DRENZALUM-581808 format. One record per residue (C-alpha): x, y, z; residue number from 1. Coordinates in Angstrom, 1 decimal, m for minus. Layout:
BEGIN
R, X, Y, Z, NUM
...
***
This chain:
BEGIN
R, 7.5, m12.1, m36.5, 1
R, 5.9, m14.1, m33.7, 2
R, 7.4, m16.1, m30.9, 3
R, 7.2, m19.9, m31.0, 4
R, 4.2, m21.6, m29.4, 5
R, 5.3, m23.3, m26.2, 6
R, 3.5, m25.9, m24.0, 7
R, 2.3, m24.6, m20.6, 8
R, 4.1, m25.8, m17.5, 9
R, 3.0, m25.6, m13.9, 10
R, 5.3, m23.8, m11.5, 11
R, 5.2, m21.4, m8.6, 12
R, 5.6, m17.7, m8.9, 13
R, 9.1, m17.9, m7.5, 14
R, 10.0, m20.6, m10.0, 15
R, 8.6, m18.4, m12.7, 16
R, 10.8, m15.5, m11.6, 17
R, 13.9, m17.7, m11.6, 18
R, 13.2, m19.1, m15.1, 19
R, 12.6, m15.6, m16.5, 20
R, 15.8, m14.3, m15.0, 21
R, 17.7, m17.2, m16.4, 22
R, 16.3, m16.6, m19.9, 23
R, 17.6, m13.0, m19.8, 24
R, 21.2, m14.3, m19.5, 25
R, 22.4, m12.3, m16.5, 26
R, 26.2, m12.4, m16.1, 27
R, 26.2, m11.7, m12.3, 28
R, 23.6, m12.8, m9.8, 29
R, 23.9, m12.0, m6.1, 30
R, 21.9, m14.2, m3.8, 31
R, 20.8, m14.2, m0.2, 32
R, 17.8, m16.1, 1.1, 33
R, 14.8, m14.5, 2.8, 34
R, 11.2, m15.7, 3.1, 35
R, 9.2, m15.8, 0.8, 36
R, 11.8, m15.0, m1.9, 37
R, 14.3, m17.8, m1.1, 38
R, 13.1, m20.2, m3.8, 39
R, 14.1, m17.7, m6.5, 40
R, 17.8, m17.7, m5.7, 41
R, 17.7, m21.4, m4.8, 42
R, 16.4, m22.2, m8.3, 43
R, 19.0, m19.9, m9.9, 44
R, 21.7, m21.7, m8.0, 45
R, 20.4, m25.0, m9.3, 46
R, 20.4, m23.6, m12.8, 47
R, 24.0, m22.7, m12.3, 48
R, 24.9, m26.1, m10.9, 49
R, 23.1, m27.8, m13.8, 50
R, 25.1, m25.8, m16.4, 51
R, 22.0, m24.0, m17.9, 52
R, 22.9, m20.6, m16.3, 53
R, 26.2, m19.1, m17.3, 54
R, 26.6, m16.5, m14.6, 55
R, 28.8, m15.5, m11.7, 56
R, 26.8, m16.6, m8.7, 57
R, 27.8, m14.6, m5.6, 58
R, 26.5, m15.9, m2.3, 59
R, 26.7, m13.0, 0.1, 60
R, 26.3, m12.6, 3.9, 61
R, 23.4, m10.1, 3.6, 62
R, 21.2, m8.1, 1.3, 63
R, 23.2, m5.0, 1.6, 64
R, 26.2, m6.8, 0.1, 65
R, 23.9, m8.3, m2.6, 66
R, 22.9, m4.9, m3.8, 67
R, 26.4, m3.5, m3.7, 68
R, 27.7, m6.4, m5.8, 69
R, 25.0, m6.1, m8.5, 70
R, 25.4, m2.3, m8.5, 71
R, 29.1, m2.5, m9.1, 72
R, 28.8, m5.2, m11.7, 73
R, 26.2, m3.3, m13.5, 74
R, 28.3, m0.1, m13.6, 75
R, 31.2, m2.3, m15.0, 76
R, 28.9, m3.3, m17.9, 77
R, 27.4, m6.6, m16.7, 78
R, 23.8, m7.7, m16.9, 79
R, 22.7, m8.4, m13.3, 80
R, 19.9, m9.8, m11.3, 81
R, 19.0, m10.2, m7.6, 82
R, 15.9, m10.8, m5.5, 83
R, 14.7, m10.0, m2.0, 84
R, 11.7, m9.4, 0.4, 85
R, 10.7, m7.3, 3.4, 86
R, 13.6, m7.0, 5.9, 87
R, 16.0, m7.7, 3.0, 88
R, 14.8, m4.7, 1.1, 89
R, 15.0, m2.6, 4.3, 90
R, 18.6, m3.8, 4.9, 91
R, 19.7, m2.8, 1.5, 92
R, 18.0, 0.6, 1.6, 93
R, 21.2, 2.7, 1.5, 94
R, 22.5, 0.7, m1.5, 95
R, 19.1, 1.1, m3.2, 96
R, 19.7, 4.9, m3.1, 97
R, 23.2, 4.4, m4.3, 98
R, 22.2, 2.2, m7.2, 99
R, 19.5, 4.6, m8.3, 100
R, 21.9, 7.6, m8.0, 101
R, 24.5, 5.8, m10.0, 102
R, 21.9, 5.1, m12.7, 103
R, 22.8, 1.4, m12.7, 104
R, 20.2, m0.7, m14.6, 105
R, 19.8, m3.4, m12.0, 106
R, 16.8, m5.7, m12.3, 107
R, 15.5, m7.0, m9.0, 108
R, 12.5, m9.0, m7.9, 109
R, 10.9, m8.0, m4.6, 110
R, 8.5, m10.6, m3.2, 111
R, 6.2, m8.3, m1.2, 112
R, 6.1, m9.0, 2.6, 113
R, 5.3, m6.9, 5.6, 114
R, 8.2, m5.0, 7.2, 115
R, 9.3, m3.9, 10.8, 116
R, 8.6, m2.6, 13.4, 117
R, 6.1, m5.5, 14.0, 118
R, 7.5, m8.9, 13.1, 119
R, 5.3, m10.1, 10.3, 120
R, 6.2, m13.1, 8.1, 121
R, 3.2, m12.5, 6.0, 122
R, 1.9, m10.9, 2.8, 123
R, 1.7, m7.1, 2.4, 124
R, 3.1, m4.4, 0.2, 125
R, 4.6, m2.3, 2.9, 126
R, 8.2, m3.1, 1.9, 127
R, 7.6, m1.7, m1.6, 128
R, 5.8, 1.4, m0.3, 129
R, 8.7, 2.1, 2.1, 130
R, 11.1, 2.4, m0.8, 131
R, 8.9, 4.4, m3.2, 132
R, 11.1, 7.5, m3.1, 133
R, 14.4, 5.6, m3.6, 134
R, 14.6, 6.5, m7.3, 135
R, 13.8, 3.0, m8.6, 136
R, 11.3, 2.1, m11.3, 137
R, 8.6, 0.0, m9.5, 138
R, 6.2, m2.3, m11.2, 139
R, 3.5, m4.6, m9.6, 140
R, 2.4, m7.8, m11.3, 141
R, m0.7, m9.9, m10.8, 142
R, 0.0, m13.6, m11.5, 143
R, 2.7, m16.1, m12.4, 144
R, 2.6, m15.5, m16.1, 145
R, 3.0, m11.7, m15.6, 146
R, 6.0, m12.4, m13.4, 147
R, 7.8, m14.1, m16.3, 148
R, 6.8, m11.6, m18.9, 149
R, 7.5, m8.5, m16.8, 150
R, 11.0, m9.6, m15.8, 151
R, 11.8, m10.0, m19.5, 152
R, 10.4, m6.6, m20.2, 153
R, 12.2, m5.2, m17.2, 154
R, 15.6, m5.5, m19.0, 155
R, 14.3, m3.7, m22.1, 156
R, 13.2, m0.9, m19.8, 157
R, 16.1, m0.6, m17.3, 158
R, 19.0, m1.1, m19.9, 159
R, 17.5, 1.2, m22.5, 160
R, 20.1, 3.9, m23.4, 161
R, 17.6, 6.7, m22.6, 162
R, 16.5, 5.2, m19.2, 163
R, 19.5, 3.6, m17.4, 164
R, 17.7, 3.1, m14.1, 165
R, 17.2, 0.2, m11.7, 166
R, 13.8, m1.6, m11.8, 167
R, 12.0, m3.5, m9.1, 168
R, 9.4, m6.1, m10.1, 169
R, 7.0, m6.7, m7.2, 170
R, 4.6, m9.6, m6.6, 171
R, 2.6, m10.6, m3.6, 172
R, 4.5, m12.9, m1.2, 173
R, 2.7, m16.1, m0.1, 174
R, m0.1, m15.5, m2.6, 175
R, 2.0, m15.6, m5.8, 176
R, 5.4, m16.8, m4.5, 177
R, 4.1, m20.2, m3.6, 178
R, 1.1, m20.4, m5.9, 179
R, 1.5, m23.0, m8.7, 180
R, m0.1, m22.0, m12.0, 181
R, 0.1, m23.0, m15.6, 182
R, 2.5, m20.6, m17.4, 183
R, 4.1, m20.4, m20.8, 184
R, 7.9, m20.1, m20.6, 185
R, 9.2, m18.4, m23.7, 186
R, 11.8, m20.1, m25.9, 187
R, 15.3, m18.9, m25.3, 188
R, 15.8, m17.8, m28.9, 189
R, 12.7, m15.7, m28.6, 190
R, 13.8, m14.0, m25.4, 191
R, 17.2, m13.4, m27.1, 192
R, 15.5, m11.8, m30.0, 193
R, 13.3, m9.6, m27.8, 194
R, 16.3, m8.3, m25.9, 195
R, 18.5, m8.0, m29.0, 196
R, 17.7, m4.2, m29.6, 197
R, 19.7, m3.4, m26.4, 198
R, 22.9, m4.6, m28.1, 199
R, 22.4, m2.0, m30.9, 200
R, 22.5, 0.9, m28.5, 201
R, 25.7, 3.0, m27.9, 202
R, 26.4, 1.9, m24.4, 203
R, 29.8, 1.6, m22.6, 204
R, 30.7, 0.4, m19.1, 205
R, 31.1, 3.4, m16.8, 206
R, 34.0, 1.8, m15.0, 207
R, 36.9, 0.3, m16.9, 208
R, 40.0, m1.2, m15.3, 209
R, 43.0, 1.0, m16.0, 210
R, 41.0, 4.0, m17.1, 211
R, 40.5, 7.1, m14.8, 212
R, 36.8, 7.6, m14.4, 213
R, 34.6, 8.9, m11.7, 214
R, 31.4, 7.3, m10.5, 215
R, 29.5, 8.2, m7.4, 216
R, 31.8, 11.0, m6.5, 217
R, 30.5, 13.6, m4.0, 218
R, 28.1, 15.9, m5.8, 219
R, 28.4, 19.6, m5.2, 220
R, 26.1, 22.5, m6.0, 221
R, 25.0, 22.5, m9.7, 222
R, 26.6, 19.2, m10.5, 223
R, 24.4, 17.5, m8.0, 224
R, 21.3, 19.4, m9.1, 225
R, 21.9, 18.4, m12.7, 226
R, 22.3, 14.7, m11.8, 227
R, 19.1, 14.8, m9.8, 228
R, 17.3, 16.6, m12.6, 229
R, 18.4, 14.1, m15.2, 230
R, 17.4, 11.2, m12.9, 231
R, 13.9, 12.7, m12.7, 232
R, 13.7, 13.3, m16.4, 233
R, 14.7, 9.7, m17.0, 234
R, 11.9, 8.5, m14.7, 235
R, 9.4, 10.6, m16.6, 236
R, 10.6, 9.0, m19.9, 237
R, 9.9, 5.6, m18.3, 238
R, 6.1, 6.0, m18.5, 239
R, 5.8, 6.0, m22.3, 240
R, 8.6, 3.5, m22.6, 241
R, 6.7, 1.0, m20.4, 242
R, 3.7, 1.3, m22.7, 243
R, 5.9, 0.9, m25.8, 244
R, 7.7, m2.2, m24.5, 245
R, 4.4, m3.8, m23.3, 246
R, 3.0, m3.3, m26.8, 247
R, 6.1, m4.8, m28.5, 248
R, 6.0, m7.7, m26.1, 249
R, 2.3, m8.3, m26.9, 250
R, 2.9, m8.2, m30.7, 251
R, 5.8, m10.7, m30.4, 252
R, 4.6, m13.1, m27.6, 253
R, 0.8, m12.6, m27.8, 254
R, 0.4, m11.3, m24.2, 255
R, 0.2, m7.7, m23.1, 256
R, m0.8, m6.0, m19.9, 257
R, m1.8, m2.4, m20.7, 258
R, 1.6, m0.9, m19.9, 259
R, 1.4, 1.5, m17.0, 260
R, m2.1, 0.6, m16.0, 261
R, m4.6, m2.1, m17.2, 262
R, m8.2, m1.0, m17.6, 263
R, m11.1, m3.5, m17.4, 264
R, m14.6, m2.5, m18.4, 265
R, m13.8, 1.2, m17.7, 266
R, m15.1, 2.7, m20.9, 267
R, m18.7, 3.0, m19.9, 268
R, m18.2, 2.6, m16.1, 269
R, m19.9, 5.0, m13.7, 270
R, m17.6, 3.9, m10.8, 271
R, m14.1, 2.5, m10.8, 272
R, m12.1, 0.4, m8.4, 273
R, m8.3, 0.8, m8.3, 274
R, m6.3, m2.3, m7.2, 275
R, m2.9, m3.8, m7.7, 276
R, m1.2, m7.2, m7.6, 277
R, m3.0, m10.5, m7.0, 278
R, m6.2, m8.7, m5.8, 279
R, m6.9, m7.5, m9.3, 280
R, m8.0, m11.0, m10.4, 281
R, m10.5, m11.2, m7.6, 282
R, m11.7, m7.7, m8.5, 283
R, m12.5, m8.8, m12.1, 284
R, m14.6, m11.7, m10.8, 285
R, m16.7, m9.4, m8.6, 286
R, m17.0, m6.7, m11.3, 287
R, m18.4, m9.3, m13.7, 288
R, m21.0, m10.3, m11.1, 289
R, m22.0, m6.7, m10.4, 290
R, m22.2, m6.0, m14.1, 291
R, m24.7, m8.8, m14.4, 292
R, m26.7, m7.0, m11.8, 293
R, m26.7, m3.9, m13.9, 294
R, m24.1, m1.9, m12.1, 295
R, m21.6, m0.1, m14.4, 296
R, m18.3, m0.7, m12.6, 297
R, m14.8, m1.0, m13.9, 298
R, m11.3, m1.8, m12.7, 299
R, m8.0, 0.0, m13.0, 300
R, m5.1, m2.3, m12.2, 301
R, m2.1, m0.1, m11.2, 302
R, 1.0, m1.7, m12.6, 303
R, 3.6, 1.1, m12.7, 304
R, 3.9, 2.6, m9.3, 305
R, 7.1, 4.5, m9.8, 306
R, 7.1, 6.7, m11.7, 307
R, 3.5, 7.3, m10.9, 308
R, 1.3, 7.1, m14.0, 309
R, m0.6, 10.2, m13.4, 310
R, m1.5, 10.9, m17.1, 311
R, m2.8, 7.4, m17.8, 312
R, m4.7, 7.4, m14.5, 313
R, m6.2, 10.8, m15.0, 314
R, m7.5, 9.7, m18.4, 315
R, m9.0, 6.5, m17.0, 316
R, m10.6, 8.1, m14.0, 317
R, m11.9, 11.4, m15.5, 318
R, m15.6, 11.7, m15.6, 319
R, m16.3, 8.8, m13.2, 320
R, m18.9, 9.4, m10.4, 321
R, m16.9, 7.8, m7.6, 322
R, m13.6, 5.8, m7.1, 323
R, m12.6, 3.2, m4.6, 324
R, m8.9, 2.5, m4.0, 325
R, m7.7, m0.7, m2.3, 326
R, m4.4, m0.6, m0.6, 327
R, m2.4, m3.5, 0.8, 328
R, m0.3, m1.2, 2.9, 329
R, m0.5, 1.9, 5.1, 330
R, 0.8, 5.4, 4.8, 331
R, 2.0, 6.5, 8.3, 332
R, 0.9, 10.0, 9.0, 333
R, m2.0, 10.0, 6.5, 334
R, m5.5, 8.6, 7.0, 335
R, m5.8, 7.1, 3.6, 336
R, m3.8, 4.3, 2.1, 337
R, m0.6, 5.3, 0.1, 338
R, m2.0, 4.6, m3.4, 339
R, m5.2, 6.4, m2.5, 340
R, m3.2, 9.4, m1.3, 341
R, m1.4, 9.6, m4.6, 342
R, m4.6, 9.2, m6.6, 343
R, m6.2, 12.0, m4.6, 344
R, m3.4, 14.3, m5.9, 345
R, m5.0, 13.9, m9.3, 346
R, m8.2, 15.7, m8.3, 347
R, m7.4, 18.8, m10.3, 348
R, m7.2, 16.6, m13.4, 349
R, m10.2, 14.2, m12.8, 350
R, m12.6, 16.6, m11.1, 351
R, m14.3, 16.8, m7.7, 352
R, m15.2, 13.1, m7.3, 353
R, m15.6, 11.0, m4.1, 354
R, m12.4, 8.9, m3.6, 355
R, m12.8, 6.2, m1.0, 356
R, m9.8, 4.5, 0.6, 357
R, m9.9, 0.9, 1.7, 358
R, m7.1, m0.8, 3.6, 359
R, m7.2, m4.6, 3.3, 360
R, m5.1, m7.7, 3.0, 361
R, m2.4, m6.8, 5.6, 362
R, m0.5, m9.6, 7.3, 363
R, m1.7, m12.4, 5.0, 364
R, m5.4, m11.5, 5.3, 365
R, m7.4, m12.2, 2.2, 366
R, m8.8, m9.5, m0.1, 367
R, m11.7, m11.7, m1.0, 368
R, m14.9, m11.6, m3.0, 369
R, m17.1, m10.3, m0.1, 370
R, m14.6, m7.5, 0.7, 371
R, m14.5, m6.3, m2.9, 372
R, m18.2, m6.6, m3.2, 373
R, m18.6, m4.3, m0.2, 374
R, m16.1, m1.8, m1.7, 375
R, m18.1, m1.7, m4.9, 376
R, m21.5, m1.3, m3.1, 377
R, m20.2, 1.6, m0.9, 378
R, m18.5, 3.4, m3.8, 379
R, m21.8, 3.1, m5.7, 380
R, m23.6, 4.8, m2.8, 381
R, m21.1, 7.6, m2.8, 382
R, m21.6, 8.0, m6.5, 383
R, m25.3, 8.9, m5.8, 384
R, m24.2, 11.8, m3.6, 385
R, m24.9, 10.1, m0.4, 386
R, m22.7, 10.3, 2.7, 387
R, m19.7, 7.9, 2.8, 388
R, m16.8, 6.9, 5.0, 389
R, m13.6, 8.3, 3.6, 390
R, m11.3, 5.5, 5.0, 391
R, m12.2, 2.0, 5.8, 392
R, m10.0, m0.6, 7.4, 393
R, m12.0, m3.6, 6.3, 394
R, m10.5, m6.2, 8.8, 395
R, m11.1, m3.8, 11.7, 396
R, m14.7, m3.3, 10.6, 397
R, m15.3, m7.0, 10.4, 398
R, m13.7, m7.6, 13.8, 399
R, m16.3, m5.2, 15.4, 400
***
């Protein structure tokens, strides 16, 4: 079967996120405004007021409460949704850990924005990076259409009986949150059909009024170790499941994104650029231009950040002559950017290859065509065995 053909509509990334969440029929939504995410919960509140969203809308006094509410509702068996950005993600950090530890399948949108200690109401992926070890599944999307599609897929991933973990769908604040693009909003009956397999799985609420059950009790010794082990094993299962759900989505709706990673012109590439989020579209444009000049360059778009897709990445990067990694965040205490640091951990699987780290796009600065052109040119030089700079902060270089 195929989904119905729908007419494109123009809307912002935040509007797309709200529509996608509504189509998944959440029963509890916790909302608190924070730039640049506010439009998501405003739109969901409007859906509730208009009678098109049948959900309990809980307007809280802060993000910490928002996560506590959706965590508890999820454990009680409800489908839930919330959204945040930056300081909001930081403020709910303790409850992020709690939600992951409880194995509550919460779906949340995080609209990426810089975080403290410098006040920065601007784009950047530092908020997501700061929570990478919280035990959540983390996926990064590129454009407004992928926002819609990935939120729908997120429920199939998080609520699967063999996963049961919270998932964070990340997209670049300011670049995608307010960018208006033409998108296809799936028909409600098609979304219902795509999510229907979840109803066939043997799931029960972990908390039932009147029944004596434990949840989140203090772990001791081997009980704690077993819970941690099972959490890690569930995260490992996520990787193949992301590929499977992406394939099913593509077969039904006609759009797919490669699963854990998306490869673009990598098969015969000598060098590869690794990027994520909205920068991937710009990278494709530059790669096409460089290909026309005879340079064999490809792109790996990193979609699944947690769990880290080491097997897929190793397969895509093995045999390449040089790799350039573009980070929109920093890794304090390391020279290289955080995604580059993790890709370097794959050297035993991909071989002794130059891996160049580029830090760009912090605090609303563009990752533009000249920047990516420079990255490709410098990686190409490194591929020839010539000296190269291991880490480049592109804005700082330009300032000089």
